[in-house]
C-alpha positions, 0 to 999 in steps of 0.5 A: 737637708745639705746642697753641695756646689763647686761654682756659685750659683747664678746671681747669688753674689747679687743677692741679700741675706733675705733674698737667698732662700729664693736661690738656695734649696737650704743650708749650702756648702760651696767649694771655690778652687784657688792658688793653695789647694788648703781651704778656707773654711767660712760659715755664715747665717748660722743664725738668719738674723744675724747679716754681717758674714754673708753681705763681707763673704758676697762683697769679697767675692765679687773681688774675684769674679772674672776669672780672678784666683782666689789665693787660696781655695774656699768652702763656703757654708751658708747656713739658714736661709729660711730664717734669714727669710723673715729675720729671725735668729731661728724658725719654731721647730729649728734647732739654732744651727750654732749649738748642733755642731758634733760635740753638741748636747743637743737631741738628735734632729735633720740640723745635727746630723747636717752639721756632721755632715760638713765636718766629714766633707770638710775633714777630708779637704783638711782645712787650713783654718775656719771662721765663722762670722757673726753679728750680736745684741747689745753694745759689744766691742768686735772681738774673735773668740777661741775654744783651743788656747793654742798659739795658732789659734790665738794669732788667727783671732789676733789678727781681727781684735786683741779683744779674745774670748775664750770659751767651752760653754755652750757646746755644740758651736761651730768653732768648737768642731771645727778646732778638731781639724784645724785652728778656728775662730768666731768673730762677733761684729757687732750689731745687724746693719753697722757698715764697719762689721761689714767692712772689717770682717771683709777685710779680715776674711781677705788676709785669711785668704792670703796667709802662708802659714800659722804663726806657731810663735807665742802671743805676748802677754801685752799683744793680747787682751785674752777673756775666760768665759766663766759662766752663761746667765739665762733667765728661768724658764717659768720666770716673767721677766723685761725690763721696764717695771709692771707685772714681772717677777724680774726687770733687769736695769735698762742701761743693761747692755751698757756693760758689756766688756767692762770689769764691773765690781761685786755688788753692780746692780743688774735689775730687781727682783719681784717675789722671787728667789735666785733661782730665777735666774739659770747660771752655767759655770763650763762643767754645766753646774748651776752656780747662780749664787756663785754670781749673783746676790738678791739684797732687799728685792735688788738683784746684783752681781755676788763678784767682780766680773765682766759681762758679754753679750748682754742684751735688751731684745728679749727673743734673743733673751729666751732663745738663747741667754741674757749674758755670759761672765768672763774674767781675765785670763793673761795668766793663761798664755803660758799654756800655748 
């Protein structure tokens, strides 16, 4: 399922994400030499409808065409090119490429075996750092995610944004697998089609290639806005839901995505419930325990927050909600900077 290259295939950098399927046989791992031998690992198109990583990396590599040496070796993993061809997160019958890395809870699949192969191959190359580049739906700022509260990880994240999210769930994500090999981050670069997202990711990757080492001193509290993901919110599989009044059992506020990265008080309205109880939501904490009643309540048909939290990745994209989740709930985590 995985194809490896020791060069950039001819014409690859001229292609849009939805054209890659015509040049690559499938997921591909490209190893390129640089002045510093320890490679930067970059993964793009984990989700086929999130193009920012491919757009940024191809602009970056164009800077080094014509024999110009990369400042550091680079290993580039190009993921779900089949879904990218159809502008979909994933295709029917596929596993989510960012839920099947080592440590996942997914069932056995070709995608899961491939991700284990990628990790094994990169373990041999001793990567310097790992960067997984994503878009998201909804109105979100640019931010970085880490899976370890370690100074090197936090400094790598701060190179992208002072807004940093620490999470341990969902399992099976690329950054969590590579956190066992090297400092790793996930970049969230806003919506698809944003030129600013591409430019921001491009300059970040360029900066990573020029890093000589990872700072080891602790991150100062005043230099970071650190949040901890405490719960993932999904709509229960048998629940009819939407954003417009009608036959839905669960109707969300049409401006829900405006609540992203806002610290919301208890009582904030999320939507309305018709003929269902709190079981219309599936809310899981870091350990996978069901905690819907800890975070939500229903009062006279209104679905409201039960405590103060900050949401991220709230989206109005019904397909994304079905395939992934409605949002994540976070709390400020500055006290835990002392764990570095």
